[in-house]
N, C-alpha and C positions, 0 to 999 in steps of 0.2 A: 381444424384451428390451427396455423402457423403460428409460429413462432417467430417475432421480429429480433433480424437482428442488428446490434449495435454495433457503431461502426467509430471507431477511435483515431485519433489524432495521429498524425507520424512522429508529433515528439510523445507523445504517451504511448507508444507502443515502442520505441528509442530507449523510455527510461524503464519501462518493465523486460525488457532485454537485457539490460544493464543489471537489476534487480536479481535475474534470475542466473546472469553468468556468475555473478558474485556467487549465487548460493551454489550452484555446482561446483565453482573453483572452491569455496569453504569443505563443502562435502567430501570434496577428493585429497583435500591435503588433511582433513581428519580419519583418511581412508575409511569411508563409510560408503557400505553400498546402497543402492535407491533403497533396497529393502528394509536396510537397520534404521537410515532416516524414516522411512516411511511410519514403522513399529514406533520409532522415540515421537514422533509428531503426532501420533494417534489416529495416520490416517493410510491410503493404500499406497501402493508403488506408481500405479496409473496415474497417483495425482501428485505425486514428488516429479514425475515423470513431463505433467504437465506445467508446473513449477518451472521446472527448469529449461522449459520451451521456451516459457515467456507468456503464458497463456492470459490474456486481458480479463477472462471469464472466471478464472479459480479465485476463490475468498481471498481477500487482502487481508484477512485475520492470518489466514495461514500462512500465504509468506511471510509474514512478521514473526508468527511462531518459528517458523523451520530459521528464519535468520536467527532470532534469537538462540535456537538450541547450537544452531554453526558457531555463534561469537561473533556474526557479524552487528557493528552496532548501527543501531537506528537512532538517526539525529543525530547523537551525543553517547560518547561512549561513557560519561560518567551520571552516574544514575542520581548525585544531588544535583547536578547540572539540568538534567532532565527535569526532577521535580519541579525545581525551578523556575525552568520557561512555562510547563505546566500551568504553574500560578500565575504568572505573570500573564498568560495568553486568557486564563481564567477571570482575569482582573478585568483585560481590555474586553473581553465580551460581554461583564458585568454592564461597561459604561453605554455597549451600546444597543438600541433598541431590542424589544424582542421578537418584535412581530414588524413586518417591512411590507406595508402595502403598495402596489401600484396607484397611483393618482391616474384618474378617468379624464382629468383637467387638458383642454387642449393645448399646447403649446405654441404661443404667438411667435410666428420666426418670420412674420411680412416685415422685412425693415425698407 
């Protein structure tokens, strides 16, 4: 049974590529080899290569973990502000409906 390939928009691929480039630059500035970063992240050298190439199928959590190891700020450099942002978003989410279902009623658009 064949595996369906996911397609990504050009915008998504560009954003991943930008993030991958930031990771590669930070690794080189730290003077870490791919293998050293892989060991610190608990992954393989080939996974580091995939991340630095901007593979969209590599686990997002691993991108974030590696960025954190390299000191790349995610969302906000200050942990206190990041916690505040998380709390604010959690409050917004609490005010929204828990479930959203599409109504099957016909839309009257005959003007």
